[in-house]
C-alpha positions as CSV (number, residue, x, y, z in Angstrom):
1,X,64.3,68.9,146.9
2,X,63.5,66.7,143.9
3,X,66.4,65.7,141.6
4,X,64.8,67.5,138.7
5,X,64.6,70.8,140.7
6,X,68.3,70.4,141.8
7,X,69.4,69.8,138.2
8,X,67.4,72.9,137.0
9,X,68.9,75.0,139.8
10,X,72.4,73.9,139.0
11,X,72.0,74.5,135.2
12,X,70.5,78.0,135.9
13,X,73.4,78.8,138.2
14,X,76.0,77.7,135.6
15,X,74.3,79.8,132.9
16,X,74.2,82.8,135.2
17,X,77.9,82.5,136.1
18,X,78.9,82.1,132.5
19,X,77.0,85.2,131.5
20,X,78.5,87.2,134.3
21,X,82.1,86.2,133.5
22,X,82.1,87.1,129.9
23,X,84.8,89.7,129.0
24,X,83.5,92.5,126.8
25,X,87.1,93.4,125.8
26,X,87.4,90.1,124.0
27,X,84.1,90.6,122.2
28,X,85.9,92.4,119.3
29,X,88.2,89.4,118.8
30,X,85.3,86.9,118.3
31,X,84.3,85.7,114.9
32,X,81.3,87.9,114.8
33,X,81.6,91.2,112.9
34,X,81.6,94.3,115.1
35,X,80.9,96.7,112.2
36,X,77.9,96.9,109.9
37,X,78.5,95.9,106.4
38,X,79.8,93.1,104.3
39,X,83.3,91.5,104.5
40,X,85.8,93.4,102.3
41,X,86.8,91.4,99.2
42,X,90.0,89.6,99.7
43,X,93.0,90.6,97.6
44,X,96.5,89.3,97.0
45,X,98.6,91.9,95.3
46,X,102.3,93.0,95.1
47,X,103.8,96.3,95.9
48,X,106.3,98.2,93.8
49,X,109.2,96.2,95.2
50,X,107.4,92.9,94.5
51,X,106.5,92.2,98.1
52,X,103.2,90.3,98.5
53,X,100.3,91.9,100.4
54,X,97.1,90.0,101.2
55,X,94.2,91.6,103.0
56,X,94.2,88.7,105.4
57,X,97.7,89.8,106.7
58,X,96.0,92.9,108.2
59,X,93.4,90.8,110.2
60,X,92.6,92.5,113.5
61,X,93.7,95.9,112.1
62,X,91.7,98.7,110.5
63,X,92.7,99.4,106.9
64,X,92.3,102.5,104.8
65,X,92.6,101.8,101.0
66,X,92.8,104.5,98.5
67,X,92.2,103.5,94.8
68,X,93.8,106.0,92.4
69,X,95.5,106.6,89.1
70,X,98.6,108.5,88.0
71,X,96.6,110.6,85.5
72,X,94.0,111.7,88.1
73,X,94.6,115.3,88.9
74,X,92.5,115.1,92.2
75,X,94.6,112.0,93.2
76,X,97.9,113.8,92.5
77,X,96.8,116.9,94.4
78,X,96.2,114.8,97.5
79,X,99.5,112.9,97.4
80,X,101.4,115.1,99.8
81,X,98.5,114.8,102.3
82,X,98.3,111.0,101.8
83,X,102.1,110.7,102.3
84,X,101.8,112.6,105.6
85,X,99.0,110.3,106.7
86,X,101.0,107.2,105.9
87,X,104.0,108.6,107.8
88,X,102.0,109.5,110.9
89,X,101.7,105.9,112.2
90,X,97.9,106.1,112.6
91,X,96.0,103.3,114.4
92,X,95.1,101.9,110.9
93,X,97.0,100.7,107.9
94,X,97.3,102.9,104.9
95,X,97.4,101.2,101.5
96,X,96.9,102.5,98.0
97,X,96.0,100.5,94.9
98,X,96.5,101.3,91.2
99,X,95.6,99.3,88.2
100,X,98.5,99.2,85.7
101,X,97.5,98.7,82.0
102,X,93.8,99.3,82.9
103,X,91.6,102.3,82.7
104,X,94.3,104.4,80.9
105,X,96.9,103.7,83.6
106,X,100.6,103.2,82.6
107,X,102.0,99.6,82.6
108,X,103.7,98.4,85.8
109,X,107.2,99.3,84.7
110,X,106.3,102.7,83.5
111,X,104.2,103.4,86.6
112,X,107.0,102.3,89.0
113,X,109.5,104.5,87.2
114,X,107.1,107.5,87.3
115,X,106.2,106.9,90.9
116,X,109.9,106.7,92.0
117,X,110.3,110.3,90.7
118,X,107.6,111.7,93.0
119,X,109.0,113.9,95.8
120,X,106.0,113.6,98.1
121,X,105.3,109.9,98.2
122,X,108.0,108.2,100.2
123,X,105.6,106.8,102.9
124,X,103.0,105.5,100.5
125,X,102.5,101.8,99.9
126,X,101.3,101.2,96.4
127,X,99.8,97.8,95.5
128,X,99.5,96.8,91.8
129,X,96.2,95.4,90.6
130,X,97.1,94.2,87.2
131,X,94.0,94.2,85.0
132,X,91.7,95.8,87.6
133,X,90.1,92.8,89.2
134,X,90.3,94.2,92.7
135,X,89.0,97.6,91.4
136,X,86.0,95.7,90.1
137,X,85.4,93.7,93.3
138,X,85.4,96.9,95.3
139,X,83.1,98.6,92.9
140,X,85.5,101.5,92.1
141,X,83.8,103.8,89.5
142,X,85.7,107.0,90.1
143,X,89.2,108.2,91.1
144,X,90.1,108.6,93.8
145,X,87.9,106.2,95.9
146,X,88.5,105.7,99.6
147,X,87.5,102.4,101.3
148,X,87.4,101.9,105.1
149,X,87.8,98.4,106.5
150,X,87.2,97.6,110.2
151,X,89.4,95.4,112.3
152,X,86.9,92.6,111.7
153,X,87.5,92.7,108.0
154,X,84.1,94.4,107.3
155,X,84.1,97.1,104.5
156,X,82.3,99.9,106.5
157,X,82.5,102.6,103.9
158,X,83.5,103.3,100.3
159,X,83.2,106.7,98.7
160,X,84.6,108.5,95.7
161,X,86.4,111.8,96.0
162,X,89.2,113.3,98.0
163,X,89.1,113.2,101.8
164,X,91.4,115.2,104.1
165,X,93.4,113.4,106.7
166,X,91.1,114.9,109.4
167,X,88.1,113.4,107.6
168,X,89.8,110.0,107.4
169,X,90.7,110.0,111.1
170,X,87.2,111.1,111.9
171,X,85.7,108.2,109.9
172,X,88.0,105.7,111.6
173,X,86.9,107.0,115.1
174,X,83.5,105.5,114.4
175,X,84.9,102.1,113.2
176,X,86.1,99.3,115.4
């Protein structure tokens, strides 16, 4: 056999072995997105206790983000259900974002005091988007708005209106 033929055969064998040994379970952890869509805009916000939250800290996890306002009657009507969802330990993170001193929302101190008086919100993580920059980056035009982010950081869906917990779970079943 000629040296060129041997080299071609060895190269082909190596390629074949490499292709056969790939692990599909590790495919989701590669740098390639596994969901259709654009990367979710990064954010760096604080919660009501002053703890920082960056979207990057949830890398590898699915994230549900609900944008809402204290004056929104639809938002308030869904608080108990949202609190239940956040307390169920789903296979995704549950975050909410409000924008103090923007779009008719209370300032941060007034909002925190108001929120602490709610009976049905003990499991809800509220992040403060002072001035509304994150609202703008996510294209929030109505309250409430739900955003679904895949474990690869891709924003898969964003939609205004209230969604039941069953609808939220159902949406995440189709998201990796």
